[in-house]
C-alpha positions in Angstrom: 98.6 172.7 26.7 101.2 170.1 27.6 100.1 166.7 28.3 101.9 166.8 31.5 99.2 169.1 32.7 95.9 167.3 32.6 94.0 169.8 34.8 90.5 170.6 33.1 89.1 174.0 33.2 86.0 175.2 34.9 83.1 173.1 35.9 83.3 169.2 36.2 80.3 167.1 35.4 78.5 165.7 38.4 79.1 162.1 37.2 82.9 162.6 37.2 82.7 163.9 40.8 80.6 160.9 41.9 83.1 158.5 40.2 85.9 160.2 42.2 83.8 160.1 45.3 83.0 156.3 45.0 86.9 155.8 44.8 87.1 157.8 48.0 84.6 155.6 49.5 86.9 152.6 49.0 89.8 154.7 50.0 88.2 155.2 53.4 86.3 152.0 53.9 89.6 149.9 53.8 91.2 151.7 56.8 87.8 152.0 58.6 87.2 148.3 58.5 90.9 147.6 59.2 90.9 149.6 62.4 87.9 147.6 63.6 89.1 144.1 62.6 92.4 144.7 64.3 90.9 144.1 67.7 90.3 140.5 66.7 94.0 139.8 66.6 94.3 140.5 70.4 91.0 139.7 71.7 90.2 136.5 69.8 93.5 135.1 68.3 95.6 135.7 71.4 98.3 137.8 69.8 100.4 139.8 72.6 100.3 143.5 72.5 103.9 143.8 70.9 102.8 141.8 68.0 99.7 144.0 67.5 102.0 147.0 67.7 104.3 145.6 65.0 101.3 144.9 62.7 100.1 148.3 63.3 103.3 150.1 62.8 105.5 148.3 60.2 103.0 148.1 57.2 102.1 151.8 57.6 105.8 152.9 57.7 106.3 150.9 54.6 103.3 152.5 52.9 104.4 156.0 53.9 107.8 155.7 52.5 106.6 154.0 49.3 104.2 156.9 48.6 106.7 159.4 47.3 108.2 156.8 45.0 104.8 156.1 43.7 104.1 159.8 43.3 107.2 160.2 41.1 106.2 157.1 39.0 102.8 158.4 38.5 103.9 161.9 37.7 106.2 160.6 35.0 104.4 157.8 33.3 104.1 157.8 29.5 100.9 156.1 28.5 97.9 156.3 26.2 95.8 156.2 29.4 97.5 159.1 30.9 99.6 159.1 34.1 97.1 157.7 36.7 94.3 155.5 35.6 96.4 152.2 35.1 97.8 152.4 38.6 94.4 153.1 40.1 93.0 150.0 38.4 96.0 147.7 39.3 96.2 149.1 43.0 92.4 148.4 43.4 92.9 144.7 42.4 95.9 144.2 44.8 94.1 145.9 47.6 90.9 143.9 47.3 92.4 140.4 46.9 95.1 141.0 49.6 92.6 142.4 52.2 90.4 139.3 51.8 93.4 136.9 52.1 95.0 138.6 55.1 92.0 138.1 57.3 91.7 134.4 56.7 93.1 133.6 60.1 92.1 130.7 62.2 92.6 130.3 66.0 93.7 126.6 65.4 96.9 128.0 63.9 99.7 129.1 66.1 100.0 132.7 67.2 103.4 132.9 65.4 101.9 131.6 62.1 99.0 133.9 62.3 101.4 136.9 63.1 103.7 136.0 60.0 100.7 135.3 57.7 99.0 138.6 58.5 102.2 140.7 58.4 103.2 139.4 54.9 99.6 140.0 53.5 99.3 143.3 55.3 102.5 144.5 53.6 101.2 143.6 50.2 97.9 145.3 51.0 99.6 148.5 52.1 101.8 148.5 49.0 98.5 148.0 46.9 97.0 151.0 48.8 99.9 153.1 47.9 99.7 152.1 44.3 96.1 153.1 44.2 95.8 156.1 46.5 98.7 158.2 45.3 97.6 158.5 41.7 93.9 158.5 42.7 94.4 161.6 45.0 96.4 163.2 42.1 93.4 162.5 39.8 91.3 164.6 42.0 93.8 167.5 42.0 93.8 167.5 38.2 90.1 167.5 37.6 89.6 171.3 37.6 91.8 174.4 37.7 88.8 176.6 39.2 89.4 177.7 42.8 85.9 176.9 44.1 85.2 173.9 41.9 88.1 172.2 43.6 86.4 172.5 46.9 83.2 171.2 45.4 85.0 168.1 44.0 86.6 167.4 47.4 83.3 168.0 49.3 81.4 165.6 47.2 84.2 163.1 47.5 84.4 163.4 51.2 80.6 163.4 51.6 80.6 160.0 49.8 83.7 158.8 51.6 82.3 159.6 55.0 79.8 156.8 54.6 82.5 154.4 55.3 82.7 155.7 58.8 79.0 155.5 59.2 78.9 151.9 58.1 82.1 150.6 59.7 81.2 151.1 63.4 78.1 148.7 62.9 80.7 145.8 62.1 81.2 145.8 65.9 77.5 144.8 66.4 77.7 142.2 63.7 81.1 140.6 64.9 80.0 140.2 68.5 76.4 139.2 68.0 76.2 135.4 68.3 73.0 135.4 66.1 75.1 136.5 63.3 78.4 134.6 63.8 79.7 132.1 66.5 82.7 134.4 67.1 84.4 137.5 66.0 87.2 135.8 64.1 84.7 133.9 62.0 82.8 137.1 61.4 86.0 138.9 60.3 86.9 136.2 57.8 83.4 136.6 56.2 83.1 140.4 56.4 86.6 140.7 54.9 85.4 139.0 51.7 82.4 141.4 51.4 84.6 144.5 52.2 87.4 143.5 49.9 85.5 142.6 46.8 83.0 145.5 47.1 85.7 148.1 47.8 87.8 146.7 44.9 85.0 147.3 42.5 84.4 150.8 43.9 88.1 151.6 43.6 88.2 150.7 40.0 85.4 153.2 39.1 87.7 156.3 38.8 90.0 154.4 36.6 87.3 153.5 34.2 85.2 156.7 34.1 87.5 159.7 34.9 88.9 161.1 31.7 92.7 161.7 31.2 94.9 162.7 28.3 97.5 160.5 26.7 101.1 161.1 27.9 102.7 158.6 25.5 104.5 161.3 23.4 105.3 163.7 26.3 109.1 164.3 26.2 108.9 166.5 29.5 108.4 163.4 31.6 111.3 161.6 33.3 112.4 158.2 32.0 111.2 155.3 34.2 113.6 152.5 33.5 115.8 150.1 35.6 118.9 151.9 34.2 117.7 155.3 35.5 116.3 154.2 38.8 119.2 155.8 40.7 118.6 159.1 39.0 114.8 158.7 39.7 115.5 158.2 43.3 117.7 161.3 43.4 115.0 163.2 41.7 112.5 162.1 44.3 114.6 163.4 47.1 115.2 166.7 45.2 111.4 167.1 44.5 110.7 166.2 48.2 112.9 169.0 49.3 111.4 171.4 46.8 107.9 170.6 47.9 108.6 171.4 51.5 110.3 174.7 50.4 106.8 175.8 49.2 105.7 177.6 52.3 101.8 177.2 51.9 102.3 173.5 51.3 104.5 173.1 54.4 101.9 174.8 56.5 99.0 172.6 55.4 101.1 169.5 55.9 102.0 170.5 59.4 98.5 171.5 60.3 97.1 168.3 59.0 99.8 166.2 61.0 98.8 168.0 64.2 95.1 167.7 63.8 94.7 164.4 62.3 97.1 162.6 64.5 96.2 164.3 67.7 92.7 163.0 66.9 93.9 159.5 66.1 96.1 159.3 69.2 93.0 159.4 71.5 90.3 158.0 69.1 90.6 154.6 70.5 89.8 155.8 74.0 86.1 156.4 73.1 85.2 152.8 73.7 86.9 152.6 77.0 85.5 156.0 78.2 82.0 154.9 77.3 82.3 151.4 78.8 84.3 152.3 82.0 83.1 155.9 82.8 79.5 155.9 81.4 78.7 152.2 82.2 81.2 151.5 85.1 83.0 148.8 83.2 79.9 146.8 82.1 80.5 146.3 78.3 77.2 144.5 77.9 75.4 147.3 79.4 77.0 149.8 77.0 75.3 148.1 74.2 75.6 150.1 70.9 76.6 153.3 72.5 80.3 153.0 71.4 79.1 152.2 67.9 76.7 155.3 68.0 79.5 157.5 68.9 81.4 156.9 65.7 78.3 156.4 63.5 76.5 159.6 64.6 79.9 161.5 64.4 80.2 160.4 60.7 76.6 161.3 60.0 77.2 164.8 61.5 80.1 165.2 59.2 78.1 164.0 56.1 75.1 166.1 56.6 76.2 169.1 58.6 80.0 169.7 58.3 80.8 169.1 54.6 77.8 171.0 53.2 78.7 173.8 55.7 82.3 173.9 54.7 81.5 173.9 51.0 79.2 176.9 51.6 81.6 178.7 53.9 84.7 178.4 51.6 82.8 180.1 48.9 81.8 183.1 51.1 84.9 183.6 53.2 88.0 181.9 51.7 89.5 178.5 52.6 91.9 179.7 55.3 89.2 181.5 57.3 86.9 178.6 56.8 89.6 176.2 58.2 90.1 178.4 61.2 86.4 178.7 62.0 85.8 174.9 61.7 88.8 174.1 63.9 87.7 176.6 66.5 84.2 174.9 66.5 85.9 171.5 67.0 87.8 172.8 70.0 84.5 173.8 71.4 83.2 170.3 70.8 86.1 168.6 72.6 85.4 170.9 75.6 81.7 170.0 75.5 82.7 166.2 75.4 84.4 166.7 78.7 81.2 167.9 80.3 78.6 165.8 78.3 80.1 162.4 79.1 77.8 161.8 82.0 77.4 158.5 83.8 73.8 157.2 83.5 73.1 159.7 80.7 75.0 158.4 77.6 72.7 160.2 75.3 74.1 163.6 76.4 77.4 163.2 74.4 75.3 163.2 71.2 74.8 167.0 71.6 78.7 167.5 71.3 79.1 165.4 68.2 78.2 168.0 65.6 80.7 170.4 66.9 83.3 167.8 67.6 82.9 166.6 64.0 83.9 169.9 62.4 87.6 169.2 63.1 88.3 166.1 61.1 85.1 166.5 59.0 86.4 169.7 57.4 90.1 169.0 57.3 90.6 166.9 54.2 87.9 168.7 52.1 89.8 172.0 52.6 93.3 170.7 52.7 93.0 168.6 49.5 91.5 171.6 47.7 94.3 173.7 49.0 96.9 171.2 47.7 95.4 171.5 44.2 95.9 175.2 44.3 99.5 174.7 45.5 100.2 172.4 42.5 99.4 175.4 40.3 101.8 177.5 42.3 104.4 174.8 42.0 104.0 174.6 38.3 104.5 178.4 37.9 107.7 178.2 39.8 109.2 174.8 38.5 107.5 174.4 35.2 106.3 170.9 36.2 103.0 169.3 37.1 103.6 167.2 40.1 100.2 166.4 41.7 101.4 162.9 42.4 104.3 164.0 44.4 102.5 166.6 46.3 99.7 164.2 47.0 102.2 161.5 48.1 104.0 163.9 50.4 100.8 165.2 52.0 99.6 161.7 52.6 103.0 160.6 53.8 102.6 163.1 56.6 99.2 161.6 57.4 100.2 157.9 57.3 103.6 158.4 59.1 101.8 160.4 61.8 99.0 157.7 62.0 101.7 155.1 62.9 103.2 157.4 65.5 99.7 158.1 66.8 99.3 154.2 67.4 102.4 154.2 69.5 101.4 157.3 71.5 98.0 155.7 72.2 99.8 152.7 74.0 102.1 155.2 75.9 99.2 157.2 77.2 97.3 154.1 78.3 100.5 153.1 80.1 101.1 156.5 81.7 97.5 156.5 83.3 97.8 152.9 84.2 94.7 151.9 82.2 94.4 148.1 81.7 92.3 147.1 78.7 90.0 144.2 79.5 90.2 144.5 83.3 87.0 144.4 85.3 88.1 147.5 87.4 90.6 150.2 86.7 93.2 151.8 89.0 91.9 155.0 90.7 92.3 158.0 88.2 93.0 155.8 85.1 89.7 156.7 83.4 89.9 160.3 84.3 93.4 160.3 82.9 92.0 158.9 79.5 89.3 161.6 79.6 91.9 164.4 80.1 94.0 163.1 77.2 90.9 162.5 75.1 89.9 166.3 75.2 93.4 167.7 75.8 95.5 166.3 73.0 93.1 167.2 70.2 92.6 170.8 71.7 96.4 171.3 71.9 97.1 169.9 68.4 94.2 172.0 67.0 95.3 175.2 68.6 98.9 174.9 67.3 97.6 174.0 63.8 95.4 177.2 63.8 98.5 179.2 64.9 100.4 177.5 62.0 97.8 178.5 59.5 97.1 181.9 60.7 99.2 183.6 57.8 98.5 181.0 55.1 98.3 183.5 52.1 97.3 181.5 49.0 94.1 183.4 48.5 91.5 183.1 45.8 92.8 186.3 44.2 96.5 185.0 44.2 95.3 181.6 42.9 93.4 183.1 40.0 96.5 185.2 39.2 98.6 182.1 39.1 96.1 180.4 36.9 96.1 183.3 34.3 99.9 183.4 34.3 100.0 179.7 33.4 97.5 180.1 30.7 99.5 183.1 29.3 102.6 181.0 29.4 100.9 178.2 27.4 99.4 180.7 24.9 95.8 180.1 26.1 94.9 183.7 26.8 
């Protein structure tokens, strides 16, 4: 077998799966914490909304466009450590240190200073995130060539990673409880140290414990030198085009873009719906209910959705599992319309297990499908390009996430909702509720239509695997 293909056969030891899962926990904890801490910039440090929009949008766009370059570099690295591990290790250090530094903001500084300081370090953080996440995700694709084992790997990693979304909502409680910290910006400076250092250590674990083969003598890899950078960039563009020509890959990218970003467009409305609809604008009275929405949703994903998806995909194929799970999530969004009941906040809890099937199943299945597609691509191109396919897939996610942030603001403007106001214009909260259920339902239904004829089945995946083995003289 060529060193270019580091995919292992058959079962993967549980320890290796856990090591990958701990990396996934770091990969999800950083954005989970970031999303919560960002509120401090506006609420406590006085930044105007346009600054907040720039800080939300620009670093993510840079990150999204750097991903394909990092995918190419990772796919073509010659090293005794293989193609991925060194980048995962280096990226984890850059992420951890820059995350800690970028939140060391003080209200005594001018708004312009804090804005510039945060933007610079946020750009460094997101570049570090790209250096880490692209090869990290590719490592997961390479861990096995077994159709169902790939789903098992992703299910375990997503199960561990979901704890980020269970833990992170409680930062709200710590940040705004005066018995913990005098104010939220002080809390953020302290919490950032704990999050940054602990997640840096977690992110290093895959680089240390997941095995990989040396690629130092592999002549099939593209050269990575300054003199060939022009050709490398051209190769990136060609490979980008080739990846999207792959019909199954194009389908999962489009479906993910629709589901994930429809969800993120309205995710921020949860807090406002709970406060202004369930508690008539009284934030103090809403207590921990906004936190419970996120926490209990993540727990539903951890203990109900992911185990169900892993079981279902073995019984009925990945595509059918995807369609069923997304159908359940549509039912959950409909339930949320009826179960947000003023005076009875506990009622929305009954909708959360159904609602959680959408996002909760998405990446477990799509990452497993992407690993299958990498085999298909190798059969057609003769190349192993997990890094590139992973980069393009997550490029769709990150670029869409940035767009979702802009759409959130547009929707709030359209319905005339004013964050922080004691009372809202008539119809504003109802408008938020309509978009909260309507946008994800529409995005999910279109995604299900896109995936209706996805045809990379288990039988076809096994046929591809056997052809690859025959080509390499392994049969």
